N, C-alpha and C positions, 0 to 999 in steps of 0.2 A: 574772172573764167572765161577760156578761151570759147569761142564760139563752137568749134566742132570737140569740145570735151564732152566724152561719154556720160559723166555725171550729171550732165545738165538734164538729161531726161528724168531723172529722179527729183528734181528740185520740186519741193512742196507746193510751189503754184503753178506746176506744170500741168497742162491740159494738151491732149492730142487727138487728131482724127484716126480711131482704129477700126478697119473696116467700116468706114462711112459712119460710125457712132463716136460722140465727142466722150471721151475718158472723163471719170470722176477725178476728181483731185486726190492724188498719191499723199498719205500722211507721213510724213518724216518724224523720227523719234529718234531723240538724241542719245548717242550710246551711252552716256553717264547715267542716264535713267534706266537702263536695262540692268539686272542682276541676275547671274545665274545660280540655280540652285542643284539641278545633278541632269546627267544627260538621260536622254529618253529612248534616243535610237542613233544609229549612223548607216549611211549610204553611201555611195558613189560620188554624190553630191556634197556633201559634208557631214552635219550633224544637227539632231534637234534635241535642244534643251527644255527643262522645265525652268521658268525663271518668273521674275517679276519687273513691271514697269511701273515708275513712281508717276503719280496723277496722269494716267491714261485717258482716266475719265473723271468729271467733276465731283461724281457720287464717290468716288473711290481713292483714298490717297495711295494704295498697292494694288494693282491688278494681278493675278496669276495668267501666265501666258505660256504657249509654247514658242521657242525661238528657233528659226531655221536659219542655220548658217551655212555658208555656201563657198565652195572651193572652186579654183581651177577658173577664174573670173577674169583674169588678165587678157585674155585674147577676145577679139572682137565679136566672135561668134557667142561664145558663152557670156559677154556682157549683154548682147542682144536678146539672147534667150530669156536672162534674167531680167532685162526692163519688160520684155513682152508679158512675162508672165505677171509681174506687178500689176501692169497696167489692167490685164486680164483680171486679175483677183479684186482689183479695186473697184470694179465694174458689177461685181456678183454681191448681192445683197437677199438672205432667203434665210428663215428659221430652220432649214434642214440643209444648210451649208456653212462650213467650218468659218467663223468671222474672220477676216484679214484686217489686222488693226493697221499695218503700216512697215515702213522700211528703215532701217537704218545703214547710212552710207558712209558714216565718219568712221566706221570699224572698219577691222583688216580681219577677217573677210567680211564683206556685207552681210546685212541679217534681215530676213523677213519676221514678223511678228504676227501671230494667231491667237486666238482664243484657246484656251487649255480645258479638254474633255476630260475629266478626272478618271473616268472608267476604262481608259484605254482604248485601243481598237476593238472594232466589232467581232473580228476573227477570236480572240483570246476572249472576249466576253462571252461569246458563243459557247466555246469550246469548256470554258470553266464552269459552265450551268447546263451541261449535258446530261441526260440521265444514263450515259454510259462512265461517268467520271464522278469522284466524290472529291472537289476543290475546296480548301479551307481558305477563307478571307484572312486579313492581317489580324483579327481578333480571335483566329482559330475557332471560327463559326463555317460551317460548311455554306458553299452559294446554294440558294435556292434553284432548282431546275425551271427552266422558263417553259412556261405554259404555250399552247398553240395560239392562246389569244395574244400573247406577249410576242410571239413571232410574226403575228400578222399585224401586229402595232409596228415593229420594227420595218416590216416591209413596206408598210404605208408611208413611212417617213421617208425613207429612201426613195420610193417612186416619187413622191411630193417633190424632193431636190433634184431629182432627176428631169421631172416634167419641167420644172423651173430652167435647169440648165438647156433644155432643149429648146424652149421658147427663147433662150437668148442666143440661139444658135451655137452653143458653147459645146464642144466635143470633148469627154473626159478622158477617153482612150485606155484608162486603168482602172473601170470601176470593179472593186472587189471588196470582200469584206475586212479585208487589212486595210483598205483605205477608207474606210468610215471609221467614226470616232465615237464614243458613248459617254454622255454625262447624265447625272440623275436628274431628276427621275426616268429613267428610260428615256434618255432623249438620243436620238440618232442624227449624226450631220456627216455628210461626205466632205471628205476633204482628200489631200494627197501631198503629205511631207516628203515623200520620195524615200524615206528611211527602209519602207518595206521591202527594196529589192536587196537589200543584206539581210533584214530581220528574216524575212521569209524568201531566201534563195531559193528554193526548191519550186517556187510557183512561176519562176521565168526560166525561160529558154535562151541561151547565149546564141547570138547570130554573129558570127564575125568576132572581133576584138572587144568592141565596146557596147554593142547593143545587146539588151536583154528584152524579152518580150513575155508578155503574160500568155502564152499560147493556150492555156487552159480555159481562159476568159475571151478567147478571140474567134470571130466567125470566119468563114472560109475566105473571104474576101481580104481580109486583114491578114490573114496567114500567107496567103498566095500572093498578094499584090500589096501588102502595106497600107491598105485603103481604110482610113478611120473616119465614121460618119456618125450623126446621130442614129441611124440604125445598127450601126455595129457596136454604139452603146446599149442599145435595145438588147442585142444579144448578150452583153456581158451582164445586164442586169437580171436577164433569166438564169445566168448562172449563180449570181448571187443570191437570188431566191433559193436555189439549190442549196447554196452554202446555209442560209439561214435556216431551212428545214431538215437539214443533217447536223445542224449546231456546230458549224463550223469546219465540216469534213473537206478535204481536198478534193475538187472536180477531178475526177479520172484517177484517183488515187491508185487503182492497181494497174496502172498504165504509166510507160515510160512518155517523155515529151514527144518523141518521134512516133510513137503508137496514137498518141492523143492528135497529130497532125492528120495522121491517117484515117482516124475515126472520123473526125469532123467533116476533113474535106470529101469523104466518100459516104457523108450522109448518116451516121450513126450519131446517137444524142443519149445523153445521160437518162437513167432510168429514174423512176419516180422514188423519192425516200419512203421509208416504210412510215414514217410520221406525218406524212404530208397530205391534206386534202386533195382530191381528185380535181376541184375548180383551180386550184393553184397550180398542179403539174399542167394544167391544160392552158394556163396564162404562160407558164416556163416553154412549152411547146410552139405557143404562137410568138416566143421572141425568136425561136430559133429555125425558123424558116430559113431555106437555103438562099433562096433570093432575097436581098434586103428589101425591097419594096412590098414583099408580102408578109413582112413583120410586123406585130401589132404596134401602133403609136404608143409611145410615151404616155401620152394623157390618156387614151384608153385605159392602158394598165393601171393607171393611177385611180381612173374612175372606179373600174372593177373593184380594184381591191379596198378603195373607200367604202364601196357598199357592202362589201363581205363586213367590213369593220362596223359599219353602222347596224348591221343586223345580226351584230356578234353572237348574241345569246342564243337566238334561233339557230344560225349557222352553224354553232360548234355542236348546238345538241344533234346536229346530222352528221358531223364528220368524225365525232370523238368515240 
């Protein structure tokens, strides 16, 4: 293989220095071990499939997975973005982050392999269990309405994952319920397969020909200057909290994207959801300080939510 080959970066024995940190080994998965079952979603990047991988672990001869295929990988910039994403994902390991198993590059297009979360994305999960709707499962039984205790549990798990990402100096840039996944029993993990840009197209605001921005989850500095930091992720987490306690409602649902930009940059904030405890809304407000340095730290948010969870029986008596 030529020294300048782009594929060398995905060699299974490859380790690199990324931002001063030695990357973990990136696992290579042979294409013939991957089988496709059905398509789960599609976006500008490519498609996500439900599939299986043979002997991914020693314990299981067959493992259910989500397979992200990529297109437009021929030019150098796309390949650089692909390899950079793979290196970042390989270094993340946490109970509330979707597990990245590895990559297949002997396929066309190349593929990333993730753990499969059988209950789908958090936004649909919340909507299907809202008190405003009666939605039936595949067996014809209605989904149970999520309790305040369960909404708090979901919030704690996402906060735990985001606190970990912040500790790793990792900026998500697109945190929202659509980019979190749910497995049984009520396990929530942060991910981003990218398919949400098509599935939830109304959540994004098109800027120019190819740029799609999640305006409704972005703070003023990200809207005005395209600046994304740990503090902008905190803002997005506050909006995610609002989503959770409205059972998946779209933020600023009554406003156009242009109006949302005006609201946020002029200091308006989302109002407290009817079913939201005051203490939770106070946390949201701490996430939405105009100046980034004045926003509550992610570790502090996680600590407060964890305390609420530990004191749940006493706490819920007060708020319900």
